[in-house]
N, C-alpha and C positions, 0 to 999 in steps of 0.2 A: 367799190371798196372791197379789199380782200376779206375773205371769211376769217372770223376770229377762231383761233385754234384753242382747243382744250389745253391747259397748261401741261398735263401729263403727256399728251400727244406731242406737244411742242418740244418737250424735253427729249422724248424718244426720237423725234425727227432730227433734233440737233445732234444727239449722240450718234445716230446712224450716219448723218452727213460728215461729222467729224471722223468717224471710223473710216469711211470711204476716202476722205481727204488724206488720212494718214497712210492709206494704201496707195496713194498717188492717183486716185480716180476723181476727176473733177467734172467730167462731162456726164450729163444725165439726159436720157431720152424718154419720151412718153410712149408707152405701148399703145397700139391701136385698139380702140374700143369697138363695140358692135356698131355704135352710131357713126364712128369715124369710118368704119369699113364700108358702110352704105354710101358714104360720100366719096372717099378717096383713099382706099386702103393702101394702095401702092405708094402714094405720096408720103404717107406717114410711116409705113414700115420701112421704106427705103428713101429717106429724105435726101434731097439734093443739098449740095454744099451750103447754099444760102439758107435753106430751111434748117439745116443742121446747126448752123451758127446761131440762128435766131432762137432755136429751141434751147441751145446751150446757154445763151445769155439769159433767157427767161428762167431756166432752172437755177442758174447761179444766183440771180437776183432773189428768187424766192427762198433758196436755202440760206443765202446771206442774211436775210431778215430773221429767219428762224434762229440761226447761230447767234446773231447779234442780240436778239431778245433773250436768249438763254444765257448770255454772259453774266446776267445778274442772279442766276440761280446759285444756290449754295454749292460750293465745290465739294467733291467727294472727299471724305476724311482721309483716305489713303494717300491723296495727293500731297498732303503736308507731312506725311510720315517719312523720316529720313532712314529709318531702319526697315529693310526689306521684309523681315519677318513680321514686324508690326503691320506693315502695309498689307501683307498677305492675309493676316488675321482680320483686318478691317474689311477687305474685299470679301472674305468668306462670310463675315457677319452681314454684309450688304446682300449677299445672295440669299441667305436665310434658308428656309425650307421652300425652295423656289417653286412657284406656280405660274411662271411667265409663259410657258408653252405647254402644249397638251401632254408632254411626256410624264408630267407628275400624276396623270390619271391613267397611265398605260402600264402600270406594274413596276415602276422603278421603286427601289427600297430606300435609297438615300442618294445625296449629292456626292459625287466623286470629284473633289476639288483639285487636288494636285499634291505632289509629295516631292521632297528633296531639299537640297541646299538653297536657302533664299539668296545666297550670294553666288550661285552657280554661274560659271562662265559658259556652260553648255546646257541647253534646254531641248528636250525631246517633246514633240507634240504629236499625239496620235489622233484617232478619229472619235471614238466614243467608248465608254465603259462597257464591258461584257458582263456575263453573269457573275464570275468570280469577283470582279471589281465592284459590282453593285452590292455584293454580299459583304465585302470587307471594307468598302469605302476608300479604296486606294487604287490608282491607275496601274495597269500592267502587272497584275499579280497572278494571272492564269498561265497557260502554256505559252502564249505569246509574250507575256511578261518575263517568263523564265529565259526565253530566247533573247529578249532585249537585255536582260541582266548579263547574259553571256557576251553579247555584243559590246556592252559597256566594259566588261572585264577585259575583253580582248584589246580594248583601247588602252589598257593599263590604268584604268581608274575604277572607282566603285560606284554603285548605284547612288549611294548617299552623297557623292560629289556633284551630281547633276540634279536638274529639276525636271520632273515629268508631269505632263498634263495632257488633256484632250481638248478637241474643238468644242465638244459639248460635255456636260457634266452629269447627264442622266443616261441610263441604259435605254436604248430604243428597244421596243418589244421584239423578241426573237433575234436580237442582235442585228437588225436590219441596218442598212445604210442611213445615216441621219438625213433628214429632209432639209431643204434649203431654209425654210422659215425657222427650223430648230437651230441651225447653225447661225443664222442671222441674230436670233434672240440671245443665244448664249455666248457667242464669240466676243462681244465687248468685255465680258468679265475676263476672258483669256487675255485680251489686249491689256487690261489693267494688271494682270499678273506679270506679263512681259515687261511692262513699264516699271513695275516694282522691282523685279529681279535684275533687269538690265543685263541679260546674258550677252556674251560676245558672239556666240553662234547658236542658231536654232536649227534643229533637224526636224523637218516635217516627215512624219512616218506615214507613207501611203498617199494615194491620190486624193482622198477627201480632205485630208489636212493640207496638202499642198495647194489644191485648187481653191480652198476656202481662204487660206492665208494670202495667197498671191493673186487671187481673182483672175486666174488664168485657166482656161479650159483647154488643156493639152494632155496628151498621153504621157505616162510615166517615162517612156523612152526619151521624150523631149524635155521633161522637167528635170530629170536627173543630170548630174555632171556639170551643173552650173551653179554659180553663186548669185544670190539675189540680195539686193539692199532692201532691208525691211525694218522699219521702225528703229532706226539707228543701230541696227545690228546686221549680221550676215546670216542668210538662210540657205540651207542646202536641203535637197529632197532625196529620200531613199525609200526602199520598200518597207511596208508595214511588216512587223514580225509575223503576224498571222498569215500573210501572203507567203512569207518564206517557209513557214511550216507546211504549206500546201505545195510549194514548189522549191524544194531545197537547192535546186540547181542555181537559183538566183542569189544564193548567199555570197558567192564570189563577187557578184556585182555590188551587193550591199556593202561588202568589205571595202571595195574601191571607194564608195561614197564616204565611208567612215575614215578612210585614209586621207581623203581630201579635207575632211573636218579636222583631223589631227594636225595636218600640216598648217592649216589656218591658225590653229591654237598654239602652234609651236611645240607640239608634243612629239616624242619619239614614236616612230611608226614600226610596230612589230612586223615580222615577216609573215605571220600567219594570223588569220582572223578567227571568228567564232565558228564553232561547229554546230 
C-alpha cells in the first residue's frame, strides 16, 4: 500500500507536477541515493532505455495519483477572476507576508510582487529584487531599472505599458544569485501572474530567469536569438540590465533582441537603441 501523504504536501506536489507539465516536462528520474550507490550506482545514474522507460512509467503513475486527488482541492480564487487586475490582487493576497522559503529570515524587508499594466502585451521577467527594490517594494528601480526604462523607451513605449516581475520576490542576502529551492518555491506565483496577465510576449532578462522559465541549462549565447513557446505565449531571452551596466559593449546585442520582440508585436522598429 502506498504511503498516505500529508494533504499540504500532496497539494505542494500536485502544484509542482502541474508546473513542470506546463513547462513541457513529463519525464521524472530518481536520483541515486547512498544505498543505491552501494548496490549499483551506474545503473541508476545512467539508466538503460528499458530502465528509463520503467522509471518514467512509475513516476507518471505516482504523479497522476497526486494530481487526481488534488482535483478536489479548492481552486485558487484568481482562477475565476476575469479582470487581470483583480486576479493579480488575489495572487498578492495569497502570497501574504511570505515565509515559504528561508529568505524571509535573511534580511529581506518586503515582498516585491510586480508592477505595470495588468493588460500588458509585453512582460519582462528578471532574476530577483536588489537593495533598492527591497526598499521601495517595486522591481527594477535601481541603476539596472533605469537602464531597463531606457530600453523600454527605446522601443517606443513606456514603463507603464508593460508588466515587470522577477523569478523570486524577496531580495537574496548580498544580492547573491537565487538558489534552486528559492526559485522552485516562488516561481509558481510568477506562473499565476503570467496566467492572469496573458502577455503576448515575455522577455527573460538574464540567465537565471531564462534557465528557470525554460528549464534549459545553456549559455546565454545559445539562449538568445530564438523564440520559445511558453505557457500560450512567446518568450525571448536577452541580457539582464545589470549585466549590461558591467559590460556596455553588449547593449547592441540586447537591442537586437528587443528588435526581434518589436517585430513579433508588430511595433515599428527605431534605428537606434538605448544608450
